[in-house]
Wavefront OBJ file of the C-alpha trace (Angstrom):
o trace
v 84.854 -39.407 -11.193
v 84.540 -35.869 -12.492
v 86.934 -34.924 -15.264
v 88.071 -31.296 -15.269
v 86.892 -29.099 -18.131
v 90.518 -28.333 -19.064
v 91.216 -32.064 -19.286
v 88.202 -32.638 -21.535
v 89.350 -29.811 -23.813
v 92.880 -31.244 -23.923
v 91.534 -34.713 -24.733
v 89.483 -33.287 -27.608
v 92.483 -31.366 -28.978
v 94.863 -34.330 -28.835
v 92.251 -36.761 -30.156
v 91.430 -34.364 -32.985
v 95.013 -33.922 -34.120
v 95.870 -37.615 -33.859
v 92.664 -38.749 -35.575
v 93.274 -36.244 -38.364
v 96.765 -37.683 -38.901
v 95.570 -41.294 -38.725
v 92.399 -40.890 -40.806
v 94.087 -41.825 -44.067
v 95.406 -45.159 -42.742
v 93.186 -46.204 -39.805
v 89.626 -47.492 -40.220
v 86.781 -45.720 -38.412
v 86.794 -48.462 -35.763
v 90.554 -48.070 -35.280
v 90.086 -44.309 -34.927
v 87.511 -44.923 -32.167
v 90.019 -47.119 -30.346
v 92.685 -44.419 -30.777
v 90.310 -41.907 -29.172
v 89.799 -44.288 -26.243
v 93.530 -44.746 -25.625
v 94.152 -40.994 -25.834
v 91.299 -40.226 -23.436
v 92.300 -42.825 -20.834
v 95.955 -41.788 -21.042
v 95.291 -38.086 -20.489
v 92.859 -38.845 -17.642
v 95.467 -41.132 -16.063
v 98.100 -38.384 -16.304
v 95.797 -36.033 -14.377
v 95.333 -38.699 -11.721
v 98.950 -39.854 -11.394
v 100.384 -36.353 -11.382
v 98.391 -35.389 -8.296
v 98.147 -38.786 -6.557
v 100.180 -39.655 -3.488
v 101.871 -42.686 -5.029
v 103.919 -43.294 -1.882
v 100.719 -44.489 -0.245
v 100.349 -47.100 -3.020
v 103.618 -48.712 -1.918
v 102.128 -49.373 1.518
v 98.893 -50.528 0.007
v 96.491 -51.525 2.783
v 93.714 -53.017 0.624
v 91.658 -49.851 0.911
v 91.375 -48.311 -2.499
v 90.198 -44.832 -3.336
v 87.423 -44.257 -5.826
v 89.803 -42.407 -8.145
v 92.362 -45.210 -8.107
v 89.689 -47.859 -8.765
v 88.237 -45.769 -11.614
v 91.658 -45.437 -13.234
v 92.530 -49.114 -12.845
v 89.186 -50.183 -14.300
v 89.545 -47.689 -17.161
v 92.965 -49.116 -17.994
v 91.635 -52.675 -18.049
v 88.651 -51.547 -20.150
v 91.046 -49.916 -22.608
v 93.219 -52.971 -23.238
v 91.210 -53.977 -26.318
v 91.598 -50.467 -27.710
v 95.314 -50.593 -26.946
v 95.732 -53.885 -28.839
v 93.792 -52.577 -31.857
v 95.809 -49.343 -32.024
v 99.048 -51.261 -31.477
v 98.266 -53.596 -34.401
v 97.283 -50.649 -36.614
v 100.422 -48.756 -35.654
v 102.764 -51.645 -36.491
v 101.957 -51.451 -40.215
v 102.727 -47.737 -40.503
v 105.816 -46.605 -42.346
v 108.014 -45.153 -39.621
v 106.617 -47.379 -36.852
v 109.156 -48.180 -34.141
v 109.460 -50.692 -31.320
v 108.499 -49.857 -27.753
v 110.936 -47.637 -25.887
v 109.788 -48.565 -22.383
v 112.615 -49.740 -20.140
v 111.288 -52.297 -17.644
v 114.221 -52.185 -15.227
v 113.480 -51.051 -11.672
v 109.696 -51.438 -11.769
v 108.008 -49.829 -8.773
v 105.008 -47.573 -8.405
v 107.177 -44.484 -7.956
v 109.429 -45.456 -10.893
v 106.382 -46.069 -13.089
v 104.964 -42.695 -12.071
v 108.198 -40.913 -12.976
v 108.460 -42.762 -16.305
v 104.839 -42.091 -17.134
v 105.054 -38.373 -16.398
v 108.284 -37.959 -18.403
v 106.891 -39.860 -21.396
v 103.595 -37.975 -21.139
v 105.403 -34.673 -21.520
v 107.258 -36.081 -24.550
v 103.896 -37.255 -25.951
v 102.322 -33.830 -25.546
v 105.242 -32.124 -27.313
v 105.627 -34.609 -30.174
v 104.294 -33.450 -33.540
v 105.149 -36.431 -35.762
v 102.178 -38.816 -35.773
v 104.174 -42.056 -35.820
v 106.339 -40.936 -32.896
v 103.332 -39.585 -30.993
v 101.433 -42.838 -31.504
v 104.449 -44.864 -30.283
v 104.611 -42.713 -27.162
v 100.865 -43.148 -26.622
v 101.213 -46.931 -26.841
v 104.174 -46.892 -24.445
v 102.201 -44.739 -22.009
v 99.302 -47.145 -22.045
v 101.648 -50.090 -21.543
v 102.940 -48.374 -18.385
v 99.328 -47.852 -17.280
v 98.612 -51.581 -17.706
v 101.581 -52.490 -15.493
v 100.548 -49.869 -12.922
v 96.999 -51.244 -12.819
v 98.236 -54.819 -12.584
v 100.476 -53.994 -9.634
v 97.625 -52.408 -7.689
v 94.672 -54.554 -8.738
v 93.300 -56.733 -5.987
l 1 2 3 4 5 6 7 8 9 10 11 12 13 14 15 16 17 18 19 20 21 22 23 24 25 26 27 28 29 30 31 32 33 34 35 36 37 38 39 40 41 42 43 44 45 46 47 48 49 50 51 52 53 54 55 56 57 58 59 60 61 62 63 64 65 66 67 68 69 70 71 72 73 74 75 76 77 78 79 80 81 82 83 84 85 86 87 88 89 90 91 92 93 94 95 96 97 98 99 100 101 102 103 104 105 106 107 108 109 110 111 112 113 114 115 116 117 118 119 120 121 122 123 124 125 126 127 128 129 130 131 132 133 134 135 136 137 138 139 140 141 142 143 144 145 146 147 148 149
């Protein structure tokens, strides 16, 4: 899958600002995992924003390359998610997940993801931004699990 140049630049900007904020408390390994979660989350936003998620509800076992790539990226990022989640929990100002799991469907997940993504991109406080990032990835995991065959 080809990632757009604008997406790569956005990933670098967001990674840079979050890594800078986390550098005093996260280890180098934890920072690498943070970069992974940021990258997969921004790539997933690009995919989900333009994907025809209605076709996922009538899933016919044929899977597009882009969907497979995103699902496999999410599963590959679970270790990074768990590392960042554990590192986040010890931060002063850490909060619990804000994801509401009522009414779980592909279209509901898409709407939730996009809304939270916009909050993530606007957030300037590191602890809040990291919480949003973790919540976004949690939504991605559920999305991937629903569509994985």
